[in-house]
N, C-alpha and C positions, 0 to 999 in steps of 0.2 A: 948414642945419641940424645939430643935435648929432650926437656920434657913439653918443652913447646913446639906446636908442628903448625903449619902455616896454612891457609887456605885450598893455596895449590896443591901439595903435599897432600893434602887430606881429602881432596878430591880425588887425588892419584891413587892412595890407600882404597880408596870407596871402590876405585873403579876396579882394584886388583881381587878384592873383596868380592864383589860381585860375579866376576870372572871363575873365579874358585866356588862361586855357590852353585852357579850357572854347571859349569863342568860335572861337578859332585851331583846337581839332580839330574842332567841327562846321561849319568851313568850309571842310574839309579841306586844311589845315596840313600839310607834313612834321612829323615827331615832332622832328628835329632844332631844326626851325625855334621848332618850343613853346617846347622847353625852353630855348633859346637867350633867346628872348623873354621867358621866365618867370623866370629866372635872372639877364638885365638888369633888371629892374623892381625884383625882389628887392634885389637889388644897388644901386641908385639910389634906395632909402631904407635902406640900412643893412645890410640883412640879408645878410650876406657866408659865412655858413656851410649855404648850400644843395647841394643835390645833383641 
């Protein structure tokens, strides 16, 4: 996968990250695990400036 990511692709990745976070939150996961999972998903798709 290329290091550059388009705005449309970036928005799709953000949507996936948020959906994953919501699913984990609703399932009762611990906050630090939710944050870690969301960051890992974002990083795997090339979004490295996440907080």
